SEFI-660947 format. One line per field, with one value per residue (C-alpha): residue number from 1; x, y, z. Coordinates in pm, 1 decimal. Example, Ala and Ser with C-alpha at 12.3 -4.5 7.8 and 13.67 -1.06 7.14 Angstrom:
# SEFI-660947
nr <- (1  2) $
u <- (1230.0  1367.0) $
v <- (-450.0  -106.0) $
w <- (780.0  714.0) $
***
This chain:
# SEFI-660947
nr <- (1  2  3  4  5  6  7  8  9  10  11  12  13  14  15  16  17  18  19  20  21  22  23  24  25  26  27  28  29  30  31  32  33  34  35  36  37  38  39  40  41  42  43  44  45  46  47  48  49  50  51  52  53  54  55  56  57  58  59  60  61  62  63  64  65  66  67  68  69  70  71  72  73  74  75  76  77  78  79  80  81  82  83  84  85  86  87  88  89  90  91  92  93  94  95  96  97  98  99  100  101  102  103  104  105  106  107  108  109  110  111  112  113  114  115  116  117  118  119  120  121  122  123  124  125  126  127  128  129  130  131  132  133  134  135  136  137  138  139  140  141  142  143  144  145  146  147  148  149  150  151  152  153  154  155  156  157  158  159  160  161  162  163  164  165  166  167  168  169  170  171  172  173  174  175  176  177  178  179  180  181  182  183  184  185  186  187  188  189  190  191  192  193  194  195  196  197  198  199  200  201  202  203  204  205  206  207  208  209  210  211  212  213  214  215  216  217  218  219  220  221  222  223  224  225  226  227  228  229  230  231  232  233  234  235  236  237  238  239  240  241  242  243  244  245  246  247  248  249  250  251  252  253  254  255  256  257  258  259  260  261  262  263  264  265  266  267  268  269  270  271  272  273  274  275  276  277  278  279  280  281  282  283  284  285  286  287  288  289  290  291  292  293  294  295  296  297  298  299  300  301  302  303  304  305  306  307  308  309  310  311  312  313  314  315  316  317  318  319  320  321  322  323  324  325  326  327  328  329  330  331  332  333  334  335  336  337  338  339  340  341  342  343  344  345  346  347  348  349  350  351  352  353  354  355  356  357  358  359  360  361  362  363  364  365  366  367  368  369  370  371  372  373  374  375  376  377  378  379  380  381  382  383  384  385  386  387  388  389  390  391  392  393  394  395  396  397  398  399  400  401  402  403  404  405  406  407  408  409  410  411  412  413  414  415  416  417  418  419  420  421  422  423  424  425  426  427  428  429  430  431  432  433  434  435  436  437  438  439  440  441  442  443  444  445  446  447  448  449  450  451  452  453  454  455  456  457  458  459  460  461  462  463  464  465  466  467  468  469  470  471  472  473  474  475  476  477  478  479  480  481  482  483  484  485  486  487  488  489  490  491  492  493  494  495  496  497  498  499  500  501  502  503  504  505  506  507  508  509  510  511  512  513  514  515  516  517  518  519  520  521  522  523  524  525  526  527  528  529  530  531  532  533  534  535  536  537  538  539  540  541  542  543  544  545  546  547  548  549  550  551  552  553  554  555  556  557  558  559  560  561  562  563  564  565  566  567  568  569  570  571  572  573  574  575  576  577  578  579  580  581  582  583  584  585  586  587  588  589  590  591  592  593  594  595  596  597  598) $
u <- (5666.6  5923.7  5886.1  5947.3  6250.2  6386.5  6332.8  6516.5  6809.7  6821.4  6830.0  7086.0  7312.5  7262.9  7358.5  7675.3  7758.0  7742.3  7997.1  8207.8  8200.5  8134.3  8308.9  8134.2  7794.9  7881.5  7978.0  7654.6  7456.4  7628.1  7529.4  7169.8  7167.9  7307.3  7044.9  6774.0  6895.1  6893.2  6542.5  6418.6  6614.3  6680.1  6908.8  7169.3  7448.2  7660.1  7814.5  8167.2  8075.8  7867.2  8157.7  8388.6  8166.7  8121.4  8498.8  8535.3  8279.5  8460.9  8803.4  8681.5  8533.3  8866.5  9044.2  8824.3  8888.2  9264.0  9237.3  9034.5  9264.5  9602.4  9564.8  9243.5  9401.5  9651.3  9364.0  9557.0  9305.1  9565.3  9612.4  9237.6  9218.9  9521.7  9347.3  9034.3  9247.2  9420.6  9080.8  8971.7  9300.9  9272.9  8912.3  9016.1  9300.6  9053.2  8826.3  9105.7  9252.1  8937.0  8932.0  8649.1  8428.4  8071.6  7960.8  8157.1  8300.2  8328.3  8697.1  8653.2  8332.9  8478.8  8794.8  8583.6  8371.0  8684.1  8822.5  8500.7  8512.0  8875.5  8797.5  8510.7  8745.3  8992.4  8709.2  8639.0  9004.9  9161.4  9004.7  9159.1  9512.6  9755.4  9468.8  9441.9  9105.0  8921.7  8968.5  8902.9  8601.9  8447.1  8489.1  8343.2  8044.4  7975.6  7974.3  7773.7  7503.6  7496.6  7455.4  7164.6  6983.2  7017.2  6896.3  6594.7  6495.2  6553.7  6348.6  6058.7  6072.2  6086.6  5790.1  5591.6  5665.4  5574.9  5245.1  5154.6  5245.0  5037.1  4735.7  4744.8  4792.0  4506.2  4258.4  4308.5  4508.3  4734.0  5096.2  5400.6  5532.9  5889.3  5798.5  5833.8  6173.6  6291.5  6167.8  6340.4  6654.1  6656.8  6614.6  6890.3  7147.5  7087.5  6890.1  7054.4  7417.3  7345.2  7175.6  7452.9  7720.3  7525.5  7548.9  7928.3  8082.2  8400.0  8614.6  8834.9  9212.1  9454.4  9430.7  9050.4  8840.8  8563.7  8238.7  7904.7  7774.7  8065.7  7996.6  7638.8  7766.6  7981.7  7706.8  7564.6  7181.5  7029.8  6831.1  7147.8  7335.5  7066.8  7044.3  7418.9  7487.2  7194.2  7080.1  7351.9  7649.2  7467.9  7356.4  7712.7  7832.7  7583.1  7668.1  8036.6  7969.5  7774.5  8056.7  8320.5  8116.1  8065.1  8436.9  8540.5  8288.2  8373.1  8736.9  8843.9  8584.6  8557.5  8378.3  8697.8  8587.6  8222.6  8092.8  7881.9  8183.1  8329.9  8016.6  7938.7  8286.1  8311.3  7970.0  8051.2  8383.1  8233.1  7949.4  8179.7  8434.3  8167.1  8022.9  8374.0  8455.1  8118.9  8153.1  8446.1  8197.4  8005.9  8141.8  7939.9  8001.6  7886.9  8079.8  8400.0  8385.6  8310.2  8605.3  8836.3  8734.7  8615.0  8948.0  9121.9  8848.0  8858.2  9224.4  9184.2  8847.6  8997.5  9297.1  9061.7  8857.4  9174.0  9304.0  8966.9  8977.7  9333.9  9228.4  8953.6  9221.1  9385.8  9054.4  8903.0  9183.7  9190.8  8899.8  8877.4  8606.8  8823.7  9116.3  8914.0  8795.9  9156.7  9255.5  8971.0  9088.6  9433.1  9275.3  9052.6  9354.8  9543.7  9239.1  9229.0  9598.5  9576.7  9270.8  9412.4  9761.5  9788.5  9678.6  9365.6  9555.1  9679.0  9336.0  9297.0  9585.0  9336.4  9207.6  9559.8  9591.9  9260.1  9366.2  9693.5  9519.4  9255.5  9528.2  9712.2  9392.5  9347.7  9710.2  9848.3  10017.1  9908.8  9546.9  9260.6  9174.2  9526.1  9620.7  9291.9  9313.5  9656.0  9543.4  9227.1  9390.0  9673.3  9433.3  9210.7  9497.4  9633.8  9301.2  9248.1  9590.6  9542.8  9217.6  9349.9  9128.7  9425.6  9695.4  9974.8  9778.0  9478.6  9142.9  9009.0  8660.8  8661.9  8344.8  8534.9  8630.2  8539.7  8254.0  8475.8  8704.8  8405.9  8282.1  8621.3  8654.2  8298.0  8350.3  8683.8  8550.2  8246.8  8468.2  8701.5  8405.9  8214.8  8527.4  8596.3  8934.1  8854.3  9013.1  9350.9  9347.4  9471.9  9341.6  8976.5  8765.3  8722.3  8408.8  8376.4  8033.7  8017.7  7655.8  7650.7  8010.7  8103.9  7968.7  8107.1  8442.0  8495.4  8266.4  8038.9  7787.1  7828.3  7845.1  7811.7  7708.2  7803.6  7508.9  7256.6  7404.3  7387.7  7018.9  6951.6  7134.4  6932.7  6873.0  6777.0  6724.2  6562.2  6458.6  6703.0  6477.9  6687.9  6522.9  6184.8  6066.7  5922.3  5656.0  5312.6  5251.0  4886.7  4806.3  4443.9  4504.7  4795.9  4781.9  5057.4  5101.8  5310.8  5294.7  5480.0  5530.9  5660.2  5702.3  5412.3  5153.8  4890.1  5006.6  4668.3  4605.2  4382.0  4361.1  4049.5  4013.4  4091.2  3811.0  3886.6  3692.0  3790.4  3545.2  3256.6  3333.3  3441.8  3749.5  3920.6  4280.5  4301.8  4603.2  4639.7  4936.8  5056.1  5332.2  5576.0  5476.4  5161.7  4990.2  4820.3  4509.4  4303.4  3936.1  3645.3  3315.1  3193.3  3491.1  3657.4  4040.3  4194.3  4563.5  4766.7  5122.1  5316.2  5548.7  5789.1  5887.0  5952.4  6170.6  6368.7  6416.3  6537.2  6734.5  6809.8  7176.2  7265.0  7456.5  7342.0  7409.3  7420.9  7116.0  7324.4  7425.1  7175.9  7166.0  6981.7  6794.2  6736.7  6381.1  6455.6  6586.5  6299.3  6024.5  5854.2  5585.2  5326.9  5063.9  4820.2  4556.2  4324.6  4543.6  4890.6  5024.9  5337.3  5503.9  5753.0  5948.1  6012.0  6175.8  6239.7  6359.2  6404.4  6549.7  6497.3  6193.2  6065.2  6000.0  5852.8  5778.2  5662.7  5559.2  5345.6  5097.2  5015.7  4712.9  4606.8  4278.4  4302.7) $
v <- (-1968.9  -1771.4  -2016.5  -2313.5  -2144.4  -2062.6  -2423.4  -2546.9  -2316.3  -2439.9  -2806.4  -2727.6  -2565.1  -2859.3  -3097.2  -2894.0  -2916.5  -3297.5  -3283.4  -3033.5  -3214.0  -3581.2  -3733.1  -3499.1  -3596.8  -3968.1  -3931.3  -3744.3  -4016.3  -4266.8  -4057.2  -4053.7  -4433.6  -4486.2  -4252.8  -4443.3  -4772.4  -4625.6  -4486.9  -4836.5  -4999.3  -4767.6  -5024.2  -4975.2  -4729.0  -4606.9  -4308.7  -4409.2  -4440.9  -4122.1  -3916.4  -4086.2  -3999.3  -3641.0  -3604.1  -3750.0  -3507.1  -3213.2  -3332.5  -3363.4  -3011.6  -2866.4  -3075.0  -2933.8  -2579.4  -2644.6  -2779.2  -2480.8  -2230.2  -2364.8  -2618.5  -2561.7  -2306.0  -2570.8  -2812.4  -3093.1  -3375.4  -3603.2  -3363.2  -3354.6  -3733.4  -3731.5  -3490.4  -3708.6  -4014.4  -3827.7  -3734.2  -4099.3  -4209.7  -3955.3  -4060.3  -4425.1  -4321.3  -4135.7  -4442.4  -4661.6  -4387.9  -4348.6  -4719.8  -4974.4  -4793.4  -4915.5  -4582.7  -4261.4  -4120.3  -3749.7  -3745.1  -3884.2  -3694.7  -3359.7  -3410.8  -3508.1  -3194.4  -2979.0  -3147.3  -3076.8  -2714.3  -2679.1  -2824.8  -2577.6  -2291.9  -2422.0  -2446.3  -2073.6  -1969.5  -2159.4  -1949.9  -1632.7  -1765.9  -1534.6  -1425.6  -1059.7  -1123.7  -1244.4  -1141.9  -1356.0  -1149.0  -1197.0  -1573.7  -1567.1  -1362.9  -1602.1  -1904.7  -1715.8  -1628.5  -1980.9  -2131.4  -1911.6  -1930.5  -2309.2  -2316.1  -2103.4  -2309.3  -2640.4  -2529.6  -2417.2  -2741.8  -2948.8  -2761.9  -2806.7  -3177.8  -3218.9  -3035.8  -3248.2  -3567.6  -3469.6  -3366.6  -3688.3  -3902.9  -3741.5  -3677.7  -3945.1  -4258.8  -4384.3  -4340.6  -4527.6  -4358.3  -4356.3  -4202.7  -3844.5  -3921.5  -4063.2  -3755.5  -3518.6  -3730.9  -3677.6  -3301.5  -3277.3  -3512.5  -3467.5  -3157.3  -2919.0  -3012.1  -3005.0  -2666.7  -2527.6  -2643.3  -2496.9  -2157.8  -2173.1  -1999.1  -2096.6  -1818.2  -1616.0  -1600.2  -1345.1  -1511.8  -1534.2  -1222.6  -1163.1  -1239.6  -1067.3  -1385.7  -1381.0  -1018.3  -1119.0  -1381.2  -1120.3  -858.5  -769.0  -763.6  -432.5  -600.7  -753.5  -422.8  -241.2  -525.0  -533.0  -158.4  -16.2  -298.0  -556.0  -318.5  -76.9  -374.1  -508.8  -159.1  -125.7  -476.0  -379.9  -72.6  -283.2  -538.0  -266.0  -91.4  -420.2  -496.0  -150.4  -150.8  -501.9  -556.7  -562.9  -817.9  -1196.5  -1178.4  -1303.8  -1649.4  -1591.1  -1885.8  -1649.5  -1449.0  -1705.3  -1771.2  -1396.8  -1306.5  -1598.0  -1534.4  -1163.5  -1231.7  -1486.9  -1258.5  -957.7  -1130.9  -1256.3  -904.8  -763.1  -991.0  -926.0  -549.0  -540.1  -616.8  -293.8  59.1  312.4  532.4  275.7  -23.5  175.2  311.7  -34.3  -204.8  73.5  51.4  -303.5  -488.3  -258.4  -319.4  -693.5  -721.5  -624.3  -801.8  -1126.2  -1094.6  -1033.1  -1342.1  -1553.3  -1432.0  -1505.6  -1860.0  -1913.8  -1798.7  -2061.3  -2323.2  -2242.2  -2309.1  -2601.9  -2737.2  -2750.4  -2922.9  -2982.2  -2715.7  -2453.0  -2559.3  -2460.1  -2138.3  -2034.2  -2134.0  -1922.3  -1628.7  -1655.8  -1669.8  -1367.4  -1168.8  -1253.5  -1157.4  -820.5  -762.7  -865.4  -652.9  -358.0  -337.1  -544.3  -473.1  -620.4  -884.2  -1042.1  -1075.8  -1428.9  -1534.5  -1557.9  -1874.4  -2018.1  -1930.7  -2101.4  -2411.9  -2433.0  -2392.8  -2650.6  -2895.8  -2841.8  -2910.6  -3259.1  -3375.8  -3572.3  -3510.1  -3144.2  -3202.4  -3079.8  -3418.0  -3537.9  -3209.6  -3180.7  -3543.7  -3495.6  -3167.4  -3310.3  -3628.8  -3427.3  -3176.0  -3455.5  -3629.0  -3296.7  -3189.9  -3528.6  -3508.5  -3147.0  -3239.8  -3560.9  -3774.9  -3954.4  -4064.7  -4296.8  -4374.9  -4488.1  -4310.5  -4200.9  -4042.9  -3698.5  -3510.4  -3193.9  -3087.2  -2717.0  -2638.6  -2471.4  -2773.8  -3008.1  -2821.8  -2851.4  -3221.4  -3287.6  -3109.9  -3279.2  -3621.1  -3571.3  -3477.6  -3773.3  -4012.5  -3877.2  -3898.1  -4255.6  -4178.0  -4326.4  -4659.9  -4487.8  -4390.4  -4684.0  -4542.7  -4539.1  -4849.3  -5096.6  -5024.0  -4685.2  -4528.8  -4153.8  -4147.2  -4443.0  -4460.0  -4093.4  -4046.7  -4372.4  -4305.0  -3939.8  -3887.3  -3624.1  -3606.2  -3451.0  -3073.8  -2857.9  -2517.0  -2326.3  -2090.5  -2373.3  -2529.5  -2202.7  -2173.3  -2533.7  -2553.0  -2732.2  -3063.2  -3363.7  -3710.4  -4026.1  -4361.1  -4635.1  -4822.4  -5136.8  -5178.1  -5260.8  -5473.8  -5303.9  -5394.6  -5237.1  -5323.0  -5280.3  -5011.8  -5001.2  -4769.9  -4670.7  -4345.9  -4229.9  -3852.5  -3594.3  -3243.6  -2941.5  -2583.5  -2290.8  -1932.5  -1817.6  -2042.3  -1898.5  -1957.5  -2102.1  -2330.3  -2627.9  -2943.0  -3157.6  -3403.0  -3769.0  -4000.3  -4355.5  -4617.3  -4841.2  -5091.4  -4930.0  -4590.9  -4300.2  -4091.3  -3809.9  -3698.2  -3320.9  -3142.4  -2770.6  -2552.7  -2367.2  -2126.8  -2329.9  -2676.8  -2886.6  -3009.5  -3350.3  -3404.1  -3722.5  -3652.2  -3879.9  -3872.6  -3589.0  -3371.6  -3404.0  -3408.7  -3735.5  -3664.5  -3386.8  -3369.3  -3084.2  -3190.7  -2916.2  -3139.2  -3424.9  -3207.0  -3077.6  -3422.6  -3583.2  -3287.7  -3078.0  -3161.3  -3212.9  -2958.0  -2790.0  -3014.9  -2971.8  -3072.6  -3324.3  -3514.5  -3786.5  -3892.3  -4213.5  -4290.7  -4631.9  -4735.9  -4676.5  -4322.0  -4245.3  -4343.4  -4080.4  -4182.6  -3983.9  -4153.7  -4108.7  -4321.8  -4301.4  -4306.6  -4408.9  -4208.0  -4343.7  -4158.1  -4336.1  -4080.6  -4176.2  -3846.6  -3521.5  -3194.5  -2850.2  -2518.3  -2159.7  -2118.1  -2471.5  -2796.4  -3124.5  -3458.5  -3789.6  -4037.1  -4329.7  -4239.3  -4544.2  -4491.0  -4723.1  -4647.6  -4793.5) $
w <- (-4451.6  -4255.3  -3968.9  -4199.2  -4354.2  -4010.0  -3905.3  -4215.8  -4140.7  -3780.5  -3882.7  -4151.0  -3892.1  -3657.6  -3939.4  -3997.0  -3628.2  -3658.8  -3941.5  -3750.3  -3413.6  -3503.8  -3203.5  -2960.7  -3102.8  -3078.5  -2713.3  -2637.2  -2815.5  -2587.7  -2284.2  -2407.8  -2447.4  -2095.8  -1951.7  -2139.3  -1991.3  -1639.9  -1693.5  -1777.2  -1495.2  -1202.4  -1038.2  -1310.2  -1234.4  -1525.3  -1344.7  -1442.5  -1810.6  -1804.8  -1675.2  -1924.3  -2221.6  -2098.4  -2066.2  -2415.6  -2558.3  -2399.0  -2514.7  -2873.0  -2853.4  -2746.9  -3008.6  -3286.3  -3161.1  -3169.6  -3524.1  -3645.9  -3477.8  -3587.0  -3868.6  -4065.0  -4298.0  -4403.0  -4481.9  -4312.6  -4269.4  -4115.3  -3824.7  -3762.5  -3748.5  -3521.7  -3284.1  -3285.0  -3208.6  -2926.0  -2780.9  -2785.4  -2629.6  -2347.2  -2286.4  -2254.5  -2023.8  -1802.3  -1789.0  -1653.9  -1434.3  -1223.5  -1144.3  -1125.4  -872.7  -883.4  -742.1  -774.7  -454.7  -386.4  -476.8  -828.0  -905.1  -794.8  -997.8  -1298.8  -1266.2  -1235.2  -1548.2  -1739.1  -1624.8  -1732.7  -2076.0  -2124.6  -2032.4  -2290.6  -2545.1  -2498.9  -2484.2  -2776.6  -3059.4  -2912.7  -2861.7  -3041.5  -3267.1  -3365.1  -3531.7  -3220.6  -2856.5  -2551.6  -2446.3  -2792.3  -2777.6  -2426.1  -2545.4  -2832.2  -2600.4  -2337.7  -2590.9  -2732.1  -2385.4  -2278.2  -2611.5  -2597.9  -2237.8  -2331.0  -2635.7  -2457.8  -2156.2  -2373.7  -2570.9  -2250.7  -2101.8  -2422.6  -2442.4  -2073.4  -2124.2  -2428.3  -2243.1  -1938.2  -2146.5  -2349.5  -2039.5  -1845.8  -2126.7  -2392.9  -2316.9  -2040.4  -2143.0  -2022.0  -1708.2  -1844.7  -2181.7  -2060.1  -1907.5  -2240.7  -2429.0  -2187.5  -2214.4  -2592.6  -2545.8  -2284.6  -2436.5  -2810.4  -2903.8  -2654.5  -2742.1  -3117.2  -3097.2  -2876.6  -3120.5  -3412.5  -3239.6  -3206.3  -3508.9  -3685.3  -3549.7  -3786.8  -3779.2  -3917.1  -4256.7  -4267.3  -4312.3  -4059.8  -4241.8  -4192.5  -4031.9  -3789.9  -3704.6  -3624.0  -3379.9  -3205.8  -3198.3  -2858.6  -2868.5  -2765.3  -2489.5  -2345.2  -2372.5  -2172.4  -1919.4  -1858.7  -1869.6  -1677.9  -1449.9  -1379.8  -1351.1  -1113.4  -899.7  -881.8  -791.5  -505.5  -382.8  -389.1  -175.3  76.4  104.2  140.1  410.9  595.6  584.5  705.3  990.2  1112.3  1020.2  1384.5  1494.4  1469.1  1136.5  969.5  1073.4  980.2  776.6  563.4  448.8  208.7  -0.6  -14.0  -138.2  -381.5  -538.4  -564.0  -737.9  -980.2  -1088.6  -1103.8  -1327.2  -1568.2  -1594.1  -1638.3  -1934.4  -2099.3  -2052.3  -2296.2  -2574.8  -2503.9  -2524.3  -2331.7  -2030.2  -1774.7  -1909.3  -1964.5  -1610.0  -1470.3  -1638.0  -1523.4  -1157.4  -1085.4  -1146.3  -898.8  -641.4  -708.2  -603.0  -233.2  -211.5  -343.7  -111.9  178.8  92.6  65.1  402.0  564.5  424.7  548.6  896.4  887.0  817.0  1149.9  1322.9  1133.5  915.6  537.2  363.0  -11.1  -31.3  136.9  -85.3  -390.6  -223.5  -158.6  -511.2  -643.8  -431.8  -590.4  -936.2  -868.7  -750.3  -1070.7  -1279.5  -1105.9  -1174.7  -1541.6  -1614.5  -1421.4  -1566.5  -1886.0  -2241.4  -2400.0  -2597.5  -2273.8  -2113.8  -2245.8  -2020.5  -1732.7  -1899.2  -1896.0  -1526.9  -1455.1  -1646.6  -1451.7  -1115.4  -1212.8  -1312.4  -983.7  -788.8  -937.5  -961.8  -662.1  -427.6  -425.8  -528.1  -311.6  -161.8  -80.3  87.9  278.5  389.9  548.1  706.1  862.2  993.0  1147.0  1305.9  1437.4  1614.3  1741.7  1895.8  2058.1  2223.7  2334.1  2510.0  2669.8  2450.7  2295.8  2538.6  2426.2  2110.2  2315.7  2323.0  2661.3  2685.5  2845.0  2939.2  3036.4  2682.7  2626.6  2389.7  2129.1  2115.7  2092.9  1786.8  1615.0  1701.7  1582.9  1250.5  1184.1  1285.0  1060.5  764.8  822.8  852.8  552.8  336.7  450.7  610.2  953.7  866.6  837.1  1205.2  1409.7  1737.9  1622.7  1696.7  1414.9  1206.7  1380.1  1320.5  1373.2  1486.7  1724.6  1848.0  1890.8  2244.7  2388.6  2221.1  2313.5  2612.8  2459.8  2179.1  1834.8  1885.8  1575.3  1709.4  2022.0  1976.8  1967.7  2279.1  2472.2  2392.5  2492.5  2824.8  3087.6  3263.2  3052.7  3191.6  3061.1  3199.0  3112.4  2869.0  2905.1  3246.7  3100.1  3392.2  3701.9  3956.8  3937.9  4302.4  4407.4  4151.6  4038.0  3740.9  3521.3  3321.3  3083.5  3087.9  2902.9  3050.7  2913.7  3025.0  2817.3  2931.9  2710.8  2878.3  3117.4  3474.7  3579.7  3281.3  3361.3  3149.9  3118.8  3406.0  3339.5  3458.9  3580.0  3771.9  4064.6  4216.8  4026.7  4179.1  3958.4  4029.3  3844.0  3796.5  3791.4  3629.1  3702.9  3605.5  3915.3  3812.5  3603.0  3722.7  3717.6  4032.0  4020.7  4234.5  4267.0  4350.4  4425.5  4240.7  4464.2  4372.5  4711.2  4698.1  4813.0  4745.4  4586.5  4449.3  4291.4  4011.1  4118.3  4409.4  4167.8  3942.3  4240.3  4392.5  4068.6  3933.6  4239.2  4293.6  3929.1  3723.2  3404.0  3107.7  2734.3  2535.1  2343.1  2659.3  2750.9  3116.1  3203.5  3523.1  3675.5  3760.2  4127.9  4069.3  3832.2  4080.2  4298.1  4552.1  4750.0  4967.0  5252.8  5421.5  5118.1  4804.3  4691.8  4397.3  4227.8  3938.3  3711.0  3506.8  3144.1  3049.3  3230.2  3077.1  3229.1  3112.5  3227.6  3003.1  2954.3  3136.0  3024.1  3181.4  3039.0  3305.9  3414.3  3687.9  3904.5  4133.4  4414.7  4593.8  4944.1) $
***
């Protein structure tokens, strides 16, 4: 009976959330319908509409929060309808603003995600604006709890539905393959939002007394209190000490440009700030100490992360990703200052700061993509000129570009190509393709890592496969061979002999590893050697006078240069090299072995 009563209460609360957030529910229903259509027809792409409806749902959420915070006491229905109309108008404006793209590009999708994030921040912040009855950290806690409870219930429901579907499909009757997708779509787009909204309380204001139900929403569960106070906070503290020690020990080295530094610092700051806000809902020795110390530690850490990101700009230019990392560093610094030196009632201003920074990042001409585009195009042209690849606005391939410069040019060219900016560079060939045109255009292959190149230095040559016609001469037998040596192989390794027949007489090709190179020996049916050739001589003849090359640089051999012949009065042995590779610890050869028994 208790279960049934609890279920009735849950559905009652979900019904109230429909009345409270009608426009949000309608938008989520629309999302569910679009998903259902795409499940039935995977060719359909409603990305533009999906983002539009999600933006509309978020706008209507914020609108309802604004109404409840500032106008609900006045019982002004007209204002509520006006807010709903404004939400619809802004949603339509967004739809036309993003343009008629069939498929979303990275620019539009990133800006849409940032907009959704900003609207969710506003959703949390609005109830606490100039409100003595509810603080920002309490509103944050309420939303935090609602999100994770919803995620838990939705996950359990999805797993249960999946298990029932699988059992029915395997044991009883064959079910439609799209049925499970439709069921999960309903859970994700309808049940989860409705349940989440049912967990969001109507927050009190100065004129509304805090009810017992409201106090329950703001209550920190004992499990969560223990988890945060005695597990999460100590872990964050230890992680902080490790980061500080790493910085102090390596501050004079090149680790400022370490690619691992940014994600480490950003993830640390994100987790730390979430824990900091939640800790204000708990008063014990650990949480009080944490919120006194962490903001002051966050300030230098955030500044350090921002400086490291700016240094990376000098090396690799500004990308949209690094733009957001720097913006986050600025935000984290401001959070540290606010929580260190301002009173509790001003803590909600961090949401306003985040909203302003989010708005700046999506508003041209200072948005992340416009700024990064100009930076990358400018750096690309600058590096090409510095390395004599671009002279008088004309590209000239250059094989003598240093490795470090190749890496920068490769990364910038990859970014420009992936973002679709290559058409704005007049000096690039028409229909430039990064993967097929890079080497002919610049004189070297794509180079992403100096470390990898250092490990793969060696000599690498291949037969020019365009010369597919060559004479077999008087060869009786042709055998294709691939022989490899690595430093861990036994120096006297012997492969199984290859048996072949000429004029009804049997012969064998013996392959024995002698040091680092194989020796080929042709023997007659009595095991007597007829001719012998060491592949070391072949390697030295083909590669001897050639310099060490990078792994990424392919060098092609003509049929004439790739042919190596050894003969005596009994046998002629001709080797046609298909590929030849040699480093300090490895060599490999693929070849055609042409044998003529005289």
